[in-house]
N, C-alpha and C positions, 0 to 999 in steps of 0.2 A: 529426610524421606517421610517421616511421620507427619511433619508439618505440612508437606505438600498433600499428603493423603487427607489430612484434616480439612485443608482448603477445598479440595475437590468435593468431599462429602458435604461440606457446608454450602458450596455452590449448588449442588444437586438439591439440597433441601430448600434453598431459597428460590430456585428456578420456577416451581409451580406458582409461587406468589407473584413473581415478576411478569410472567407471560400474560395474564389477563389485564394487568395494569398498564404495561408498556412504560417506556421512559424511566426505567428504574436503574439507569447506569450508575448514578451517584450512590444509590443504596448498595449496589453490588460492589463498587469500589470501597465503600465504607465497611461492608461485611468482610471483604477480603482482608482489610487492614486489621479488623478485630481478630481475624484468624492468624495474624502474624505476618501478613503480606503487605508491607509498607507501601505507601503511594509511590515513593521514589523507586522502589524495586518494580512496582507494577509498570511505571513509565518506562524504565529501562527494558523490561521484558517486551513491552509493546513495540518499542523502537527496534529491538532485535528481530521481532516477528515481522515488522514492516520491511526491514532490510531483506529478509528471506522472501517475502511476498514480491518485492520489487525484482529480486534476482529471477524468480520464477516468471514474472510477467514479461520481463525483457526477453527472456529466452523463448517464451511462447509467442510473442509478437514477431520475433525473428523467424520462428518456425512457420507461422502463418504466411509471412512474406515469401519464404522459400517455397511453400506449397503453391502460392500464386505464380511465382516465377517458373515453377515446373510446368505450368499450363502454357507458358509462352514457347516452350520447347516441344509442343504437341507434334507427334510424328505419326498420328493415325492410330494411337492406342485407344484404350477404353476411356473416353472423355467423361462419360457419366461417373465413372468410379473416381476419377481425379477430382471432378467437381464436388463429389460427396466428401472426399477427404478435406478439400478446402473449406467446405461449409463446417465440418467438424472442428477444424483448427480455429475458425472464426469464433465458434461457440466457446472454445477453450480460452481464447484471448479475452472475450467478454467476461468470462468467469474470473480470469486472473485480474482483470481491471477492477472488477467489483471487490475482489479481495483487498487490493491496494487501497481503494477508496474507503472501504470499511475500516481498515487498519488505521488510516489517517484520522478518521473520526474518533476512533478509540483513543488514539494518542492525544488528541485535543481534549477529550473528556477527562482523561487521567491527569494531564498537565494542568488543566484548569483547576481541578480539585486540589492538586498538590500546591500550586502557587497561591491559591486563596487561603489554604490552611497555613502555609508558611508566612504569608503576610500578616495574617491574624495573630499568629503566635509571637511576632516581634515585640508586641507590647507587653508580653509576659516576662521579659527579661528584667531583672533588677540591676544587672551589670550593663552599663552603657557600652563598654568595650565589646562585650560578647554580642550585644544587640547590633552594634555597627558592623561587626564581622559577619554576622548572619545576614544582615541586610545587603552587604556587599556580595556575599556568595549568592544570594537570591538574584541580584541584578545580573551577575555573570551567568548564572544558570539560565535566566530568561533570555539573555542575549544569544547564548548557544542554542537554546531551543528555537528562538526566532529564525536563526540561520537554517536549522534543521527543517522546521515545518515549511519554511519558504521554499527550500530545495525540493521537498516532497510534493508540495502543491504545484511547483513548476513542472515536475515530471508528470504529475496527475493530469495537468491541463493538456499535455502533449498526447495523452492517450486517446481522447475523444476524436480529434481529427483523423487519426490513423484508423480507429475503429470505424468511423463513418465511411472512410474510403474503402476499407475492407468490405463493409456491408454493401456498398454500392456495387462493387465488383461481383460479389456473390449473387446479388439480386439480378444484375444485368445478365450474368452467365446462366442463371436459372432459365431465362426465356430466350437466350441466344447462344445455346451450346453448339457452336459450329466453328469451323476453321477460320472463317472470316472474323468472327467476334474474337477468337483467340488471338489472331494476328493484331487486332487493335489494342491488345494489352501492353505491347512493348513500351510505349511512351508512359503509360500509367504506372507500370512497374518501376520505371526509372524514377519517376516522381515519388512514388511510395518508398523506394529505397532511401531517398534523402530524408523523408519524414521519419521513417523508422530509425535511421541513424541518429537523428536529432533526439528522438525519444530515448533511445538507449543511452546517449550521452547525458541527458538530463537525469536518467535513472542512476547512472554511474555516479554522477555528482551527488545525488541524494543519498546513495549508499555510502559514499565517502563521508558525508556529513553525519550519517547515522553512526558510523564507526568512531568518528571524532567525539560525538556526543556521549556515546557509551563509555569511551575511554575516560572522558572528562568527569563522568559521573562515578568513576571508580569501579565500574563493573565490566570493563572490557577484557 
């Protein structure tokens, strides 16, 4: 607990220095390590957080789709209110997608720092046996990481087409909030259901890879 408090305090002290400079991710990673937060642990924590972000994102995308589907069942209720709810859900989906993208970038930064350090330290071994064992572990970790980041980016790439379709519908309805426009949603919703299903499938695959990676790193 004390160690975590020290990390938080240290980060708060460093934050004012980083804000005006920008691009100080490497310095922050190094500072956390000096406070006892190893790069390996930082990576595992970022992967765990990404898993959570993806869980939230897939639920939010499904909620936005449900809100759009509710419009197709329009029965003369308050259409403006329903539209406002849809717009709100779109905004939440965009926010959730931004969280996923940001987390993936954080994972890439920490993994790059970890692997560069690991590779650089191989030459420090005096024992060839230990050096070879460490090099083998590095290769295996890189392979697992490659599968993980590939799955995450596949899921990430699925978000943009769905968001674009959501935005199109919200924009269209903004200027065509009437029964005829609502009736035209039926086919669009069917197509979007397929897109969202594929997105959720990709996110589930990514979440499974995250679970496997965390377990393999010995922190599951």
